[in-house]
Phi, psi and omega in degrees: 000142176263146183274141179266118175270141177281144182280149179293156181297144179275345181275138179290147180281127188247350182248143170287148174296140180269127180293144176275139181286138180263145176294155184292332184278010183290155183303333182292338185256000179288155176293134182292310177251136184273139172275131186240174181086159179240339184262163173258164174294137183288333177236144178288168181296324184257024173272035182298327186271357183273149181095156185264018187260004181052035181292330179300314179292321176294316183290332178274317182277320186227068182295337178292326180288324178295319175301310185295320182286328176296315178299321179290324180289331173298314183287320179224099181299338180278346181054039180295320182254021185288138169234139185305306180268097181246180180304320181288325177297316182286329172298320180292320181292318185294317176296335181275321190266323185284130179236129175287153185298332184277349179272113182255338180280135187293335183276353184288334180290334178288334177300320180291322180288319175294325177286327175295316178296321178299315184290320178295318183298317176296323177293320179296321177295322178289318183291325180257015173055046181264138183297146176146177184218176185292325179304310180294320175302319185290316184293317180292324180288330180282313192257344177227055189302309180298320180294322177300313179297319183291315179305316181294316181296320177294324179293316183291322175297314182294315184291321178294328178290317179294319178300317181297317178291329176287328177282335179286335181290331183078202181279130180241122179288135179298158185301322184287348178268103176206157179244127180268108178274122178100347181280147179287144180291144183281172183294153180172177181295138176275182180299137177083357180260000000 
């Protein structure tokens, strides 16, 4: 038997197709970048002027030294083998000073420095479980570069100080762990029960 196909309608279509509503949880509406971490930065982005360490002046005049010291402090919190002009400092300077021959715009060299700071900022945020996302890291590194470097340095100093104080305490018994000497045993199953 042969199948009979229906002929298309001969009347013209006068209505536009109606779009079907999508649920709010569809992938098209989900957030592109995930906010990670549970802790907040201990210093705000514009807390450059706080503290007696003159980081604001150092970050503005010699940001390569601040960047290099922060990276050295991450590797060795005691800074036992720290040198002011280290590999990270030179890397920052190289990214700032070197321009390829195909780059003609004066601001393109800054993009390399900001992207280096952005990458290290993301690493610090990830290592210390700090809230944020890549967009905020990128914007703060691009538009508030010195402030971002100073915030990173202060965060690493604070986190290393907290780790050192926790290590100095040694073992601390939780509050619930204690032995009552001389107290009568509470009710409970006896031997053989």
